[in-house]
Backbone bond lengths (Angstrom), bond angles and torsions (degrees), N, CA, C in turn:
res aa  C-N    CA-C-N  psi(-1)  N-CA   C-N-CA  omega(-1)  CA-C   N-CA-C  phi
1 M - - - 1.469 - - 1.505 110.59 -
2 R 1.310 118.57 131.69 1.445 121.85 179.61 1.509 109.72 -78.24
3 L 1.362 114.20 150.04 1.444 118.35 179.40 1.530 112.47 -61.83
4 D 1.345 116.10 -33.05 1.464 117.28 -177.13 1.512 112.77 -73.11
5 D 1.360 118.13 -5.85 1.449 120.35 172.02 1.509 111.49 -63.48
6 F 1.348 118.24 -23.64 1.440 120.04 179.67 1.534 113.05 -78.76
7 N 1.337 117.51 -1.04 1.436 121.31 172.06 1.526 111.56 -92.37
8 G 1.309 116.05 4.35 1.460 121.42 179.38 1.503 109.15 157.92
9 I 1.319 117.98 155.67 1.458 122.10 -179.64 1.517 109.46 -91.03
10 L 1.330 116.48 124.92 1.450 120.92 179.68 1.509 109.40 -88.15
11 V 1.340 116.86 121.24 1.459 121.91 -179.23 1.521 108.43 -134.95
12 G 1.313 116.16 126.08 1.444 120.76 175.11 1.518 113.07 54.79
13 G 1.350 117.65 34.05 1.454 121.37 179.57 1.512 113.68 84.13
14 R 1.347 119.85 -1.24 1.449 122.66 178.93 1.502 108.99 -118.50
15 R 1.335 115.68 141.80 1.466 119.18 -178.26 1.530 110.05 -100.90
16 Y 1.340 114.55 132.69 1.456 121.58 179.26 1.514 107.91 -96.96
17 R 1.319 117.39 110.37 1.442 121.76 -179.71 1.515 108.77 -104.25
18 P 1.358 116.03 140.72 1.470 119.02 179.98 1.525 112.05 -53.01
19 G 1.353 114.81 129.58 1.460 120.54 175.93 1.499 114.89 87.56
20 V 1.340 119.91 -3.84 1.465 122.17 178.70 1.511 109.41 -87.36
21 P 1.355 119.22 115.35 1.464 120.31 -178.68 1.507 111.62 -56.67
22 Q 1.336 117.51 135.94 1.438 121.66 -176.51 1.530 112.33 -67.01
23 R 1.310 117.43 -27.35 1.465 118.31 178.00 1.516 111.22 -65.78
24 A 1.342 117.20 -19.88 1.466 120.25 -179.44 1.516 112.62 -76.61
25 I 1.346 116.89 -14.66 1.467 119.14 -179.14 1.519 110.83 -120.49
26 G 1.328 117.23 17.25 1.460 120.69 171.69 1.516 112.47 101.38
27 E 1.341 116.47 143.77 1.455 120.93 -177.35 1.523 111.86 -133.80
28 S 1.327 119.45 9.33 1.471 120.70 -177.01 1.524 108.75 -88.90
29 F 1.342 116.02 89.17 1.461 120.74 -179.92 1.520 108.92 -147.22
30 D 1.315 115.25 151.33 1.456 122.42 -179.86 1.517 109.51 -111.29
31 P 1.331 118.64 150.15 1.470 120.67 179.68 1.528 111.39 -64.03
32 L 1.324 116.02 142.13 1.449 122.49 -179.99 1.515 109.96 -83.71
33 C 1.329 116.38 138.67 1.468 121.05 175.49 1.543 107.51 -98.45
34 L 1.325 118.08 108.80 1.443 121.01 179.69 1.522 110.74 -73.51
35 G 1.326 116.58 135.72 1.444 121.20 176.84 1.513 110.61 -78.53
36 P 1.339 118.14 170.51 1.465 121.86 180.00 1.524 112.39 -56.30
37 G 1.345 118.38 -40.87 1.447 120.97 -179.24 1.501 112.10 -66.80
38 Q 1.348 116.97 -40.14 1.456 120.65 179.20 1.529 111.06 -66.23
39 R 1.341 116.26 -42.17 1.469 119.38 178.55 1.528 110.53 -63.48
40 A 1.318 117.13 -41.73 1.457 121.84 -179.23 1.538 110.63 -63.31
41 A 1.353 115.61 -41.77 1.468 119.33 -179.93 1.524 111.16 -66.02
42 K 1.325 116.81 -43.47 1.469 120.09 179.82 1.529 110.37 -64.96
43 R 1.323 116.48 -39.24 1.472 119.87 -179.54 1.519 110.55 -68.21
44 A 1.344 117.88 -37.54 1.460 120.83 178.75 1.518 110.54 -63.58
45 V 1.335 116.71 -41.78 1.465 120.39 178.17 1.529 109.80 -63.51
46 D 1.331 116.61 -40.24 1.480 120.26 179.65 1.543 111.14 -60.94
47 I 1.317 116.43 -48.13 1.470 120.36 -177.71 1.517 110.61 -63.59
48 M 1.332 116.40 -48.17 1.462 119.45 179.78 1.525 112.11 -61.89
49 G 1.328 116.64 -40.73 1.468 121.03 179.38 1.522 112.12 -65.07
50 A 1.339 117.17 -43.42 1.462 120.36 -179.85 1.534 111.68 -66.38
51 L 1.312 116.14 -42.85 1.479 119.50 178.33 1.541 110.86 -63.73
52 M 1.313 115.90 -40.69 1.457 119.99 178.57 1.526 111.03 -63.57
53 F 1.323 116.62 -37.93 1.475 119.26 178.02 1.526 109.71 -60.38
54 F 1.328 118.93 -49.57 1.464 120.12 -176.35 1.519 111.62 -66.34
55 V 1.319 119.31 -31.65 1.450 122.09 178.05 1.534 109.92 -69.36
56 L 1.321 116.64 -46.17 1.470 121.39 -174.12 1.520 113.51 -83.40
57 F 1.335 116.61 -34.39 1.466 119.78 -171.16 1.521 114.02 -120.22
58 G 1.347 115.91 18.61 1.456 119.83 176.04 1.520 113.28 -53.57
59 P 1.367 117.99 -45.21 1.495 119.23 179.57 1.548 112.06 -62.20
60 L 1.335 117.88 -36.65 1.461 120.58 176.89 1.517 110.44 -63.37
61 Y 1.334 116.52 -41.30 1.473 121.05 179.10 1.537 109.65 -59.37
62 L 1.334 116.67 -45.27 1.461 120.71 -179.23 1.525 111.60 -66.27
63 L 1.335 116.57 -36.18 1.464 121.00 179.56 1.542 110.98 -65.14
64 V 1.318 116.26 -42.88 1.470 119.28 178.28 1.525 109.96 -65.44
65 A 1.332 116.97 -41.65 1.463 120.87 178.69 1.534 110.56 -60.03
66 L 1.322 116.74 -40.80 1.466 120.38 178.73 1.527 111.45 -65.16
67 A 1.317 117.27 -41.61 1.456 121.27 179.31 1.522 112.00 -61.75
68 V 1.331 116.09 -42.54 1.476 120.22 178.77 1.506 110.41 -65.64
69 R 1.333 117.18 -40.41 1.451 121.00 179.42 1.519 112.73 -65.39
70 M 1.314 117.38 -38.90 1.472 121.78 -175.17 1.515 112.24 -74.09
71 E 1.330 117.27 -18.19 1.481 118.22 -177.00 1.517 112.57 -70.14
72 G 1.321 117.24 -26.60 1.445 117.51 -179.79 1.508 112.45 156.93
73 R 1.326 115.71 -158.80 1.439 121.56 -177.25 1.513 111.43 -67.94
74 G 1.311 115.19 158.21 1.448 120.75 176.50 1.512 112.06 113.73
75 A 1.318 115.92 159.58 1.448 121.43 -178.88 1.533 110.84 -71.33
76 V 1.320 116.89 154.80 1.460 122.07 176.38 1.521 110.32 -71.49
77 H 1.339 115.12 -43.65 1.464 120.33 -179.21 1.516 110.30 -101.95
78 F 1.327 113.89 153.02 1.459 122.42 178.24 1.521 106.33 -125.25
79 W 1.330 116.13 138.93 1.451 118.08 174.12 1.508 109.86 -130.49
80 Q 1.301 115.17 152.49 1.460 122.21 -177.01 1.524 108.45 -148.24
81 T 1.315 117.35 146.41 1.456 120.53 177.02 1.529 109.42 -74.58
82 R 1.326 115.47 123.86 1.460 121.90 175.02 1.531 108.47 -124.63
83 L 1.319 115.71 165.80 1.453 121.74 179.36 1.525 109.79 -104.44
84 G 1.333 115.63 131.16 1.454 120.23 -176.29 1.513 113.15 -114.57
85 Q 1.329 114.49 -149.53 1.461 120.46 -179.02 1.531 110.86 -57.41
86 D 1.329 116.05 137.02 1.467 122.25 -177.33 1.526 113.01 63.73
87 G 1.327 117.46 15.57 1.450 121.26 178.60 1.529 114.34 77.26
88 R 1.341 117.20 11.69 1.467 120.44 -178.74 1.527 111.00 -74.15
89 A 1.326 116.17 139.01 1.455 121.27 177.89 1.532 110.38 -79.36
90 F 1.331 116.55 144.82 1.470 121.30 176.48 1.523 108.90 -149.97
91 R 1.322 115.05 164.82 1.461 121.34 177.20 1.535 109.18 -85.74
92 F 1.309 115.28 118.72 1.469 123.10 -176.38 1.546 107.08 -101.21
93 Y 1.338 116.06 125.64 1.471 120.55 -173.35 1.521 112.21 -104.29
94 K 1.329 115.12 142.75 1.465 122.38 172.64 1.531 107.49 -147.51
95 F 1.336 116.40 163.75 1.444 118.70 164.88 1.526 107.75 -73.67
96 R 1.332 116.33 140.09 1.451 119.20 -179.08 1.534 109.73 -65.80
97 S 1.313 116.01 126.18 1.466 121.02 178.08 1.518 112.15 -124.01
98 M 1.342 116.97 4.35 1.449 120.75 -177.62 1.546 110.22 -127.33
99 V 1.328 114.05 164.02 1.459 119.22 175.53 1.524 110.33 -67.33
100 E 1.327 117.65 161.62 1.465 121.23 -171.84 1.533 113.17 -65.03
101 D 1.329 117.76 -36.68 1.466 120.80 -178.19 1.519 110.78 -97.13
102 G 1.320 117.15 41.31 1.468 122.36 -172.29 1.505 114.62 -60.65
103 D 1.325 117.88 -42.13 1.484 119.33 -177.45 1.523 111.63 -63.91
104 A 1.329 116.56 -43.00 1.460 119.69 179.52 1.542 110.43 -65.98
105 L 1.316 116.42 -39.77 1.462 120.36 178.39 1.527 111.30 -63.27
106 L 1.336 116.04 -40.74 1.448 119.12 178.59 1.536 112.06 -63.32
107 E 1.335 116.85 -42.50 1.462 120.63 -179.99 1.529 110.63 -60.60
108 R 1.340 116.72 -41.61 1.468 119.02 179.29 1.523 110.89 -67.59
109 H 1.316 116.65 -39.07 1.463 121.88 -178.99 1.533 110.69 -64.15
110 L 1.312 116.69 -43.58 1.472 121.51 -179.52 1.523 111.48 -68.29
111 A 1.331 114.73 -36.49 1.455 119.32 -176.97 1.529 112.99 -66.47
112 H 1.337 117.70 -25.34 1.461 120.22 -173.39 1.542 113.35 -105.63
113 D 1.336 117.84 3.82 1.464 118.93 -177.30 1.520 110.01 -144.43
114 A 1.336 116.17 107.13 1.466 120.38 -174.61 1.551 111.25 -66.73
115 A 1.333 117.80 -36.12 1.467 120.68 -179.53 1.531 110.97 -66.22
116 V 1.326 115.43 -42.20 1.446 119.75 178.30 1.522 110.93 -66.45
117 R 1.346 115.96 -37.33 1.462 120.70 178.80 1.548 110.21 -63.81
118 A 1.323 116.23 -40.46 1.468 120.09 178.56 1.520 111.13 -65.00
119 Q 1.340 116.67 -39.98 1.465 119.63 178.67 1.525 110.85 -64.51
120 W 1.330 116.78 -39.93 1.450 120.30 179.35 1.530 111.55 -64.87
121 Q 1.328 116.00 -42.30 1.458 120.30 -179.73 1.534 111.87 -64.51
122 K 1.321 117.66 -32.15 1.456 121.57 -178.16 1.532 111.67 -82.28
123 Y 1.336 117.20 -43.90 1.458 121.19 -171.39 1.541 114.15 -109.01
124 Q 1.337 116.77 -17.65 1.456 121.23 -171.12 1.528 110.47 59.53
125 K 1.297 117.15 26.63 1.454 126.08 178.94 1.517 107.93 -146.84
126 L 1.361 116.39 159.24 1.454 121.40 176.00 1.530 109.44 -126.92
127 D 1.327 116.57 142.47 1.461 120.16 176.22 1.512 111.37 -63.21
128 N 1.326 116.57 -42.81 1.470 122.25 -179.86 1.517 108.86 -123.58
129 D 1.297 115.03 83.28 1.463 120.40 -176.82 1.520 109.87 -82.13
130 P 1.347 117.82 117.12 1.475 120.93 -175.90 1.512 113.33 -68.92
131 R 1.316 117.91 -10.39 1.475 121.04 -178.01 1.530 112.84 -81.22
132 I 1.314 117.85 -18.98 1.449 121.92 -170.15 1.535 111.67 -81.43
133 T 1.311 117.30 132.05 1.462 122.52 179.51 1.535 110.08 -81.53
134 R 1.331 117.09 173.20 1.481 120.55 -179.77 1.534 111.25 -64.80
135 V 1.326 117.09 -48.78 1.457 119.43 175.67 1.506 110.67 -64.26
136 G 1.332 115.67 -38.57 1.457 120.77 178.62 1.513 111.91 -58.00
137 R 1.312 117.78 -40.52 1.461 120.64 179.87 1.538 111.43 -62.83
138 L 1.314 114.87 -39.19 1.484 118.96 179.49 1.514 112.17 -68.91
139 I 1.344 117.03 -47.93 1.449 117.78 -176.92 1.514 112.46 -70.47
140 R 1.341 117.96 -26.72 1.455 120.46 175.00 1.531 110.04 -71.72
141 K 1.313 117.25 -38.83 1.464 121.87 177.62 1.517 110.63 -57.49
142 L 1.350 116.21 -40.36 1.454 121.74 -178.46 1.531 112.98 -94.98
143 S 1.333 116.07 4.41 1.493 122.39 -179.70 1.522 112.54 64.33
144 L 1.339 117.80 18.81 1.465 120.19 -179.79 1.514 112.27 -74.11
145 D 1.333 117.07 -19.31 1.464 119.21 178.60 1.523 111.56 -67.01
146 E 1.358 117.42 -15.76 1.450 121.69 -178.26 1.538 113.83 -84.02
147 L 1.335 117.33 -9.35 1.468 120.05 -172.02 1.531 115.01 -56.89
148 P 1.360 120.69 -38.43 1.447 119.21 178.92 1.532 114.42 -60.59
149 Q 1.317 117.81 -14.10 1.466 119.69 179.57 1.518 112.25 -68.19
150 F 1.342 117.91 -14.73 1.460 119.31 174.07 1.539 110.31 -63.40
151 F 1.334 117.72 -26.00 1.458 120.58 172.77 1.523 110.19 -67.63
152 N 1.356 117.11 -41.14 1.455 120.98 174.91 1.522 111.87 -58.67
153 V 1.347 115.63 -36.84 1.473 119.91 179.03 1.518 109.64 -66.04
154 L 1.337 118.11 -46.02 1.440 120.71 -179.36 1.534 111.46 -63.48
155 K 1.313 116.78 -32.88 1.479 121.06 179.22 1.517 112.24 -77.17
156 G 1.312 118.51 -7.86 1.471 121.79 178.51 1.511 114.21 84.31
157 E 1.334 117.45 11.15 1.458 121.79 179.44 1.517 112.64 -87.82
158 M 1.347 115.69 -25.38 1.464 121.27 -179.85 1.519 109.56 -134.35
159 S 1.319 114.41 171.40 1.457 123.11 176.21 1.525 108.58 -121.88
160 L 1.321 118.08 165.45 1.453 120.33 173.37 1.512 110.27 -61.90
161 V 1.352 117.29 -40.02 1.457 122.85 -179.40 1.512 109.05 -127.71
162 G 1.329 115.93 137.05 1.461 119.93 179.81 1.514 110.30 172.41
163 P 1.306 118.27 -173.22 1.475 120.86 174.72 1.515 111.17 -62.50
164 R 1.312 116.91 154.48 1.457 120.25 177.36 1.521 109.09 -68.53
165 P 1.369 118.59 131.28 1.460 120.46 -178.17 1.535 112.26 -54.35
166 C 1.310 116.07 128.12 1.461 123.78 -172.94 1.531 111.08 -89.85
167 M 1.327 116.19 129.15 1.469 120.25 171.05 1.518 109.44 -69.94
168 V 1.322 116.10 154.18 1.455 120.55 -178.96 1.533 110.73 -59.35
169 R 1.334 117.43 -41.76 1.473 120.26 -177.97 1.535 111.97 -72.03
170 Q 1.344 118.52 -11.80 1.449 120.56 179.93 1.530 112.82 -93.11
171 R 1.320 116.08 -2.52 1.471 120.72 -175.79 1.549 111.27 -53.72
172 S 1.308 117.55 -45.61 1.471 121.21 -176.08 1.529 112.54 -65.46
173 L 1.339 119.12 -20.32 1.436 121.74 -177.10 1.537 112.71 -72.76
174 Y 1.335 116.59 -13.30 1.472 120.72 -178.19 1.516 112.32 -84.65
175 G 1.331 117.89 -23.73 1.441 120.17 178.56 1.515 113.48 55.21
176 A 1.330 116.21 -130.83 1.482 120.52 -178.29 1.519 112.30 -70.11
177 R 1.332 117.71 -15.20 1.460 119.97 -178.62 1.530 112.57 -84.97
178 W 1.317 117.62 2.31 1.468 119.58 178.32 1.526 111.37 -58.86
179 V 1.304 117.59 -34.13 1.472 121.05 179.55 1.519 110.68 -63.39
180 H 1.329 118.06 -33.70 1.457 121.72 176.56 1.527 109.80 -65.35
181 Y 1.324 114.78 -47.92 1.471 119.32 -178.22 1.526 110.90 -58.01
182 C 1.318 116.60 -41.42 1.461 120.76 -174.98 1.527 114.09 -71.11
183 R 1.323 117.55 -12.56 1.459 121.05 -178.73 1.531 112.88 -70.19
184 M 1.348 116.13 -29.40 1.451 121.16 -169.76 1.521 111.31 -120.64
185 R 1.339 116.01 154.54 1.474 118.69 167.87 1.522 107.67 -69.62
186 P 1.332 117.42 138.88 1.472 118.18 174.75 1.520 110.73 -63.87
187 G 1.328 116.74 155.24 1.457 120.80 -173.09 1.513 114.53 -117.63
188 I 1.342 115.48 157.16 1.470 121.27 170.74 1.527 109.86 -63.65
189 T 1.329 115.95 -38.73 1.458 121.74 174.33 1.540 108.61 -130.27
190 G 1.331 114.88 170.99 1.465 118.46 -178.21 1.527 109.87 -177.51
191 L 1.320 115.77 -172.38 1.476 119.88 -178.79 1.533 112.17 -58.88
192 W 1.315 116.63 -38.08 1.484 119.57 -179.38 1.525 110.33 -61.87
193 Q 1.332 116.22 -45.96 1.467 120.13 -176.07 1.522 112.10 -63.47
194 V 1.321 118.76 -29.50 1.465 119.93 -176.23 1.532 111.98 -103.65
195 S 1.325 116.64 10.55 1.478 120.17 -178.53 1.509 113.10 -122.11
196 G 1.327 117.08 20.68 1.457 119.61 177.01 1.513 114.64 125.69
197 R 1.342 117.15 -17.49 1.457 122.41 177.30 1.526 111.99 47.51
198 N 1.320 115.84 -116.88 1.467 120.13 -169.72 1.524 113.11 -71.41
199 R 1.323 118.85 -5.34 1.457 119.91 174.90 1.538 111.57 -80.88
200 L 1.319 117.25 -14.91 1.469 121.25 -174.54 1.506 111.04 -93.13
201 P 1.348 118.12 136.61 1.456 120.88 171.54 1.530 110.22 -59.57
202 Y 1.323 115.76 154.87 1.467 119.41 -176.69 1.528 112.36 -60.63
203 E 1.343 118.30 -33.72 1.450 121.03 -179.50 1.529 110.85 -62.98
204 E 1.335 117.88 -31.25 1.457 120.26 177.85 1.532 110.42 -74.92
205 R 1.318 116.44 -34.55 1.466 119.73 173.73 1.526 109.37 -59.07
206 V 1.320 117.28 -45.45 1.465 121.49 179.62 1.526 110.53 -60.32
207 A 1.335 116.27 -43.46 1.462 120.55 179.58 1.527 111.18 -63.40
208 L 1.318 117.58 -38.79 1.463 121.26 178.54 1.514 110.48 -66.89
209 D 1.323 117.32 -41.20 1.472 121.39 177.27 1.524 110.59 -60.19
210 A 1.350 116.06 -41.79 1.450 120.91 -179.25 1.519 110.72 -66.92
211 R 1.317 116.69 -41.27 1.466 119.99 179.19 1.520 111.14 -64.45
212 Y 1.327 116.78 -40.54 1.462 119.53 178.09 1.523 110.91 -60.22
213 A 1.331 116.47 -44.09 1.469 120.64 -179.29 1.526 111.99 -65.77
214 A 1.348 116.92 -27.22 1.447 121.04 -178.03 1.517 113.28 -82.65
215 E 1.349 116.98 -27.75 1.477 119.67 -171.59 1.516 112.30 -130.29
216 W 1.318 116.95 33.34 1.462 121.32 -178.07 1.547 111.54 -63.00
217 S 1.319 114.25 146.04 1.465 122.62 168.80 1.523 106.95 -159.72
218 L 1.338 116.17 160.46 1.469 119.90 176.26 1.528 110.30 -62.76
219 W 1.320 117.35 -33.67 1.454 120.24 179.11 1.525 110.96 -66.88
220 L 1.328 116.59 -39.47 1.457 119.87 175.15 1.521 110.49 -60.59
221 D 1.349 117.09 -44.27 1.460 121.16 177.70 1.532 111.12 -59.29
222 A 1.324 116.64 -41.61 1.453 120.92 -179.27 1.546 110.89 -63.35
223 K 1.328 117.12 -41.53 1.459 120.72 178.92 1.525 111.73 -67.23
224 I 1.319 116.51 -39.55 1.472 120.00 177.56 1.518 110.67 -64.55
225 L 1.323 118.30 -43.08 1.457 121.91 178.55 1.530 111.10 -62.12
226 A 1.334 116.70 -41.42 1.475 120.51 179.27 1.523 110.36 -64.67
227 R 1.317 116.81 -44.70 1.460 119.51 179.54 1.529 112.37 -68.05
228 T 1.317 115.98 -30.20 1.452 120.44 179.09 1.539 110.97 -59.03
229 V 1.328 116.13 -39.17 1.479 120.48 178.78 1.529 109.11 -58.47
230 W 1.332 116.26 -46.34 1.474 119.34 179.70 1.512 111.92 -64.87
231 V 1.338 116.95 -42.50 1.462 121.01 -178.19 1.531 110.95 -62.03
232 V 1.347 115.98 -43.19 1.464 120.78 -179.18 1.532 110.54 -66.23
233 L 1.316 117.09 -45.82 1.467 120.62 -178.67 1.515 112.44 -66.18
234 S 1.322 117.22 -32.70 1.473 121.01 -177.87 1.546 111.74 -88.92
235 G 1.348 116.17 -15.78 1.455 119.59 -176.54 1.509 113.20 71.40
236 D 1.323 118.13 19.28 1.457 122.69 -175.95 1.518 111.28 -63.88
237 G 1.321 116.34 122.09 1.467 122.70 174.69 1.514 114.65 74.88
238 S 1.338 118.85 6.14 1.467 120.19 -178.23 1.508 110.21 -85.66
239 S 1.352 115.08 164.21 1.472 120.38 176.83 1.504 109.23 -149.75
């Protein structure tokens, strides 16, 4: 891998640089149909990667779980229904980083602040989310809240690399690109995570997911995984 790959992910002869709108580099692409051999290879990498994580970083997993538990009331793990490959619903796992009544709190917060509501509609994220706990803010900054998703990978519901898992209420935001999303298992990391994450409008996240589904390769996955390490360590685009 060349060092300049860390200035953007090279896909199909085009480089994806953080913050560059995908419409500026073309959007005429069709979803890729992976053959049996390609699916088997990607799945083998997923299983080996998830098992390696638990062997090497099991103590870190337990430490994060303990920190979440010690902060106060509430479960250590959080699960939510997400949509995966072929649009199938599955239980998506994370370490709990929000207060227990988070959805109700978010609705009240959006209802009373037009600027915040506009930010949510554009990014599906907030700069100052009132639902996030103190420990939650730290583990989200370091992406440690994502660690339980390695269980989703072992169960075959997710991949190490793929589109960002879609919430049920976000389904309509994909429009015609929904077919691209459904081609692949959603990933713990992906083009969105290494291209600016929360700085990107949701429409650009959708475009990145579609591009990944159109031009997937094991080499692309390897480059995304390598860049993910840098993104996590630098905190780039996290919130």
